[in-house]
N, C-alpha and C positions, 0 to 999 in steps of 0.2 A: 557357477558363481564366478563373477569377475575376478581376475587376479591381477597382480602388478606385472606380472607379463605380458596382460594383453593390452596394457596401456598404450596407447598409441604412441609412438615416436615420432617427436616434431622435431623441426631445425629449431636453432636458436633465433632466427631473424621472425620478427611477427609480421604478420600480413601485411601487402600493401593497403595504404588508406587507416592504418592504424592509428589509434591514439598518441601523441604525444608521451615521452616517457617522464615520469616522475621528477625527474630531475628537471627535465627543459620545463615543465608544467612550474615546478616550485620557481627556478629563474625568472619566467614570465610573472608570475605573482609578483615576487621581491621586487622586479624594477618598474613597473608601470603604477601609476597611481590609479586607482578605481572609481569610479561614481559612487559606485554601491559594493560592499561586502557584505556580504549573507553569511551569517554564522548558524550552521545548521542545517543538515540535507535530508529532513524530514518533506513531507509532502508541503507542509506550510512555506518552507524555506525556498523548497524548489520550484514552486508555483509563482512564488514572487520573482525570485531570478529569471523564471522564464518571461512572465510580464516585463520586468524591467528590462532585460535583454531585447526583447520584441520591441520595446519604445525607443532602443538606440542609446542607452546608458550603457558603459563599459562596467559590467557585473561579475564579481568574484564568489563562488560558494564553496565553502569549507565544512568538512563533518570531522569529529573526533572519530566517528568510528565508520561504517558505510553509508552511504543512501540508503535512505528508509529503514539503518539497521535498527532500531527500537521501535515506537509505535507504530511507526507507518507501515511497518509489515507484521502486525500484530494486530490487526482489524479483526472484524467480522469478514470481513472481504465482499460488503455490500455497497453499491450504490443503491440508497433508496432514499423514499419523501419521508419516512421517521413516522408509520402509523400511531407508534404511542402519542406523538405530539398532538394527535388530536384529541387526545384525553383530556390535555391540559387548555384546550381552544385554541392554540397555537395554528389556526388554519393558514395563513398568510404564508407562516413559516414552511409549511408542509407543501404548498404550490409553489414557493421558492426552490425548496428540494429538491421537487418531481421537474422542473423546470431544467436544473442543472444536470439530473439525474438523466434526462433525455438526451441534453444534448450531447453528453459525455458518451453515452453508451450507442448513440446515432449518428453521429456529426464528427465526435471528437474522434473517438477511439473505439469505433465499433468490432475492431479486432481484438480488444481485450476485454470488453464485456458481454456477456450473454443475459438474454432476460431467464427470469427462474420465476416460476410458480410458488406462490405460499398459500401452506393451508394451516388457518387458525382452527383447532378443536375447539369444541365446545362439549365439556363433560358435566355430566348433571352436578350441580354442586359447586359449580365453578366460578371464577371471580367476577365471569360475566355472561350474562342471556345469548341465546342465538338471535333474538331480534335486536339486538342493541350489537352485536358484532356485525349482523349482516347489515345495519345502515351503517357501521363505521366503513367495512369495506367498501360499500358503493361510494358513501363520502371520499373517501381515500382515491377510488380511481376516477370520480368525476374530477378531482382536483388534478389528476393527470390527465384530464381533457379524454377520458377514455381509450390512451393510448396503447393501454395493457389491458384491453377487455375491460369487462362490466364487472366491479366487484359483486359476488353472488355467494350464495350458500348453496352446499353440495350434500349427497349424501352420503353418511358413515359407507356404505357397502362401496361407493364407487372412488372413495377417497383410499381407501384399505386396497384397492386394485393399483393406485399408484404408488404408494408407500407402502409396503407389504409388513414392514415392522409397525404401522400404527397400532396403539393400542385401542382398543376398540369397546372393551366393557365401558359400559357408561355414557357412552359417546352419542351426543344426541344429535347435533350436525357440525358442518366443517364449513368456515367460512374462509372464500377464497379471493385471492389479489395478487398483483404481480410487482414486482420490482426488478432489478439487475443485479449480478454477481460479476465479479473480478478476479483477477490475481493483484493484491495490492504492491507487492514489491516490485513485479513488472510495470504497472503505470507508473510507478514512482521513476523508474529507471528510464523509462519512456519519457516522462516529463524532463529529466535531466539532460537526455540526449536533445530535446527539442529546444534547451536554455543552451546549451553549446551549439546547435546548429543555429541560434539565432546571436550570437556572437560572446556566449559567456564562457570564461575560464572556472574550471569546477576540480576540488581534490578530494579524494575521501581521504580517511586515514591520517588527517591533520588537525592534530589538537591545539584548542589556544592556550598559552600559557600565560599569556597576559594582555592588555589592551594599550594602544598607543595613544596619547594623549598630543593634542599643540594647544597653548593655551586654556587649559582644562579642559576642552572638548575631547572626545573620540574620535579618531582619527585613524584607526587601523587598529590591528593585531599581530600580537608575536604566537608564533605557532611552531609546532615541533611534529615533524614527519614519523607517525609512529610504525611506520616500515622499515624507515632506515634509522632513525635517530637525527635527522640531520635537522636543526631549526634555522627557522626564516622569519620575515615579516611583510606584510600586506599592510597598504598606505591606502585608503579612501576617504572620500569626501564625507561619506556615513555611512555607518554600521548598523546595521539590522542583526538582532539578536533572536533568532528562532528555532531556539534549542528545546523548544516544548518543556520536557519536565526539569530541566535543567536551567530554564529560562533564569529562575532568581540567583543561581549560584554564576551566572554571567554577570546580571545586574550588581553583584556585590562587588565586582571585579572593577565596575565603575564607580560605585559609592558603597563603602561597605557598610553604611549606617541606611542602606535601601530596606525599607520593609518588604516583608512577602507579598506578592501580589497572586498568585494562586494557591492551589490545593489540587492534590492527586487523587484519582480514583483508580484503582486496579480492576482491568477485564482480563479475568481466565477463559482459555479455550481449551479443548480436547481436539485431537484428530484421532479417530478408529477408522479401522478398515470394515467395509461396509458388507453385511452379510445377504444382500438382496439388492437388484437396483432401486434407485430411487428416481421418480418422475417429478418429483417437488419437493419443499423443504416445508417443515414444520415452523409454526412461529407458534409457541406454548403460553399461554399469558399464566404467569404465577400470581399475583396479585393485580391489586388495580392499577399498578404502574408499569410492573416489570414483565416484559417476556424472555422465554426461553427458546433459543435457537436451535435447530437440526438440518444442517443445510449439505446438501451433495455437492462436494468440491474435489476438483481433480481425483474423481475416482476415489477419494474417500468422502468421511461423514464429519463434519466441522459441528463440535457441541459449544455453548455459552451463549452470554460470557456473564461472568460474574461483575458487581458495582458494588466495591466497598473502598472507603477512604486508607489511601496509602500515606506513609511518613517515615518510610524509609529512605536510603539511598535509591536514586531510580537507577542506577547501574546494577543493582543487586536484584530487581524484580524478577519473581519466578513462580512458577506454581507450585503452592503446597497441597499437602493431603487437604486440608482443608477445604480447599478449593476445588480440587478434584472430586471429593465425597457430596460438595453441593452439586456441582455440574450434572454429574450421574445421577443423583437425587432427584434435581427438576428436571432431568430430561425423564426420567421414568413416568412422570405424568402421562406423556404420550406415545411414549415408544417400548417396545416388547424388551423385557430383560434379556434376550439371546443378542440382540444389538447393543446391551450394554456392559458386556464382559472386559474386566480389564485387560484380558489380554488380548482386547484388539485396539487398544490404545498404541497408536504407532509414536506421540508427539503430544507435546504440550507446549501452551506458550502464553505469557502475559504480556501486555501492554497497559500505559499509564496515562489516563484522560487528564489533561489539563484543564481545570474548570477555575471560574471565577473564586478566589478568597472570599470566604465567608460560611457563615452556620449553614445547618441543615443537610438533608438526606441527600448524598451525591447522585442516588438513583431519579431525582426529581430537579436536580440544577439543570439549568440550560447550557448547553453544546454551543457557547458561544463563544467568540473571538476576544481576548483580553489584550489590549494594546497601551504599553506604558512608555512614557519619554523619561528619560534618566536625565539626574545631573549633567552629564557628559553629552549629553545630545544625542546618546543612541537610543534607539528604537525597540523595545522590546516587543514580540506579539506571538501570544501563542493560544491554543485552543482552537475550536470548530471542530470538522466532522470532514470525512473524507468525501462525502458526496459534493460537497462544495466548494474542493480543493480551489478549481480556478476561479471561483467569485472572491474568495479569501485572496488569493495572489492580487486579482484587482483593486478590492477593497483597501489592502495593504498599500499598492501602488498610490492609489487617491489620498491615502495620508499620508504618504510621503511629499507628492507632489504639494500639499498643502500647509508644510511645513514652515514657521517663521523663519524668514531670510533666506528661503528655498535654495537648501544647503546641497540639493542636486543640479543646480543651476536651471535654465530655462531652455536648451538647447537641445530637446529631446521630443518624442511624439509623447503626448497625455496619453494616459492608459485609455480614456473614453473613445480615443480616433482609432483605435485596434480592432483590427476582425475579432468577432465576436466568438467563432467557432472555430479559430485556428485547429486543424487536426493535428494530433501526436504523427511522431514518424512511424513509418510501416502502415497506415491507415489503407485497408484494403477489406475486402470480402474474405472472410475467413474459409468460406466454402468453396470460393473460388482458386483461391492461395492452395489449399491442401489439393483440389482437382489438378493444377498445375503441377504442383509436386511429385504428383502421382506418374502424370503422362510424360512428363518432360526429363525422366531419370536417364541416367548417364546410360548411351546405348550399349555399350562391351559390358556394364555390370550388372546386377540386380535391382530391381526398383526400390525405389525407398517403400517401407511399409507402412500402410493404410493409416496406423496409430502415430506412427511418428510425425507423417504428413500432416495430421489435423492438430497434432501437440504443435509443431511448429507454426502453423497458421494462427492458431488462437493464442499465442505468447511472443509473435513477432510480425504476425501480417506479413505484408510484402518482405518484409527485410528477411523472410526465411530463403528467400531464394539466395541470399549471399552465406548463408550456413549450407546450403545444399551445395554452392560451386565449391565451398571448403571440401564437402564429403566427397564430391567428382573427383578432383584432384586429389586426394588421398584416403584411398580408398579405408583407410585404419579408422578416420574420423567419423566416418559412416556408420560404424559398429554402436551399438548399443552400451550405455553407461553401466546398467544392471539389465539383467536378462528380462525383470519381470518390468520394466520402464519403458515407456515409448522415446526417450534423453538419448540421443547421439554425440559421442566425443566432441563433435565439431562444435558442439554448444557450448563446450569448456573454453576451446580455442579463441571461440569468439566473445566469450565472457571477457577473456584476456586481453584479446586485442581491440575490442570496439567498446565493451560496458563496463570498463574498470573495476575488474574483479581484483582483487589482492590476494586474498586468502581462501581456501578450502569452502569455509562457510560462505564468504560471498559467492561464491558457484552453488553449493548444496543447498543452501538455504533460503538465498534469494532469486538471482538468477534461473537456477532451477528450483522444485519445491522436494528433491530427493529425501533431505534429510525428514521434511513434514512427513514424509509417506513413508519414514522406516526403512528406508532402501540405501541411505548411505553408511555403507559398511566400511571398515577401517582399511579394508584394500581399495576400496573406490577414492575413500578420503586421502590415502597415501598416493594415489594415481592423480586424482586432481591438484595436487601439492606439486607433484614432479611435472605436470604440466605446465604451470602455473610458473615456476621458477628456474625453467628451461633456460 
């Protein structure tokens, strides 16, 4: 077990090329007048800031918590076309989703996404027949131009070889299709880095305490640095409210009489240790509209999700006993009991989907983006889905460009002229990166372990070499954080110096997944905090 005594001793000086200090960033934010202030560091706000900075606008991005600290790191970790949308006849939407999915996983961030085969089990008495699902997965793969193979039916025996925990009683057939998987927190973080590389100024853990007004128009925000208590302000020609579940809270700062614009749906997930290897994921139909997923992810099994209306405080959303029971019960349709033992659960998390306001079952509601303009000129945007994060960023920018009076001015590049598939930082073939990490190890010291090399390559891409250099220069940083995990202490130092990590949760829950995998012991948490605050 890792102990406090084994935490690497680091100097107080950050590494060369490190981020500016929080004090320097606060000063920069308070002295400049920005073209666009984005409030909200979820993927929607991050993507908009990225595209705005690419356009040549002076952009600031702030968030009360960490980047991707709420729903954007509580997703099902999928880049997918949306198989269930075929059920409602949304063929064009599925084709658009597939286009974005392929762009992200193949050209924009192949180092952060990987293909995943899905099995759709067809049980006797289930909501869909084999012929219908077989035709459905064929159509789904056709809308992806068969880029992931041809959707087809598979025998139960063959499926059970790939997923040993598959329940085969009354299993008639298995439909097969392909999508992609990612680490949502790291994808968001790399997009923040891309925005900064394009010129944006960003600050997490900076809470908006009020809005600035000039002749009735919103022209900035008052903020409080949650890490120090320092108060400061940011001025901007235009303010974008991208606070997700909190979007109406900020709209009421602009106009106390603002009517609700959204409703919220809670999606809960469970993370379990796997009892056997899985070569494919399961997507099991629960009823006519809902599917429950069992996803091999980060050497774990991810189960979920739920979909029910949520009316509480967005900051208090949590997984309840009812959620846990529902997820396990639904998983039991297709997974053997031994894999669903509660003793295997290492973590649970819940996020809030932002849906358009109005009546109806949340599971049938469209995952569309809601855009409203307030009486003070603040634009509020919420909703959408992870797969189309780049498309949403472009769509919001087009909306900003078309606002009456052109508050952004006209001296910038329209989003329509920007490169369509600009890659995220670190883009590289992860297999090639892992090979280099193994071959180029320090001459006098031990070579990097294979699992660590693979882990770094698939979470950082070519930026892995920066982490490897830190480990080479200080062998203490080359040691594992936990004996059962591939992560090394150099990642903590890197998160502190280059990835805006301020708290242990920033490191253990989002820069890495040690918390999710049940490996963030008290000793490790204390060691991370010690390293962060040296």
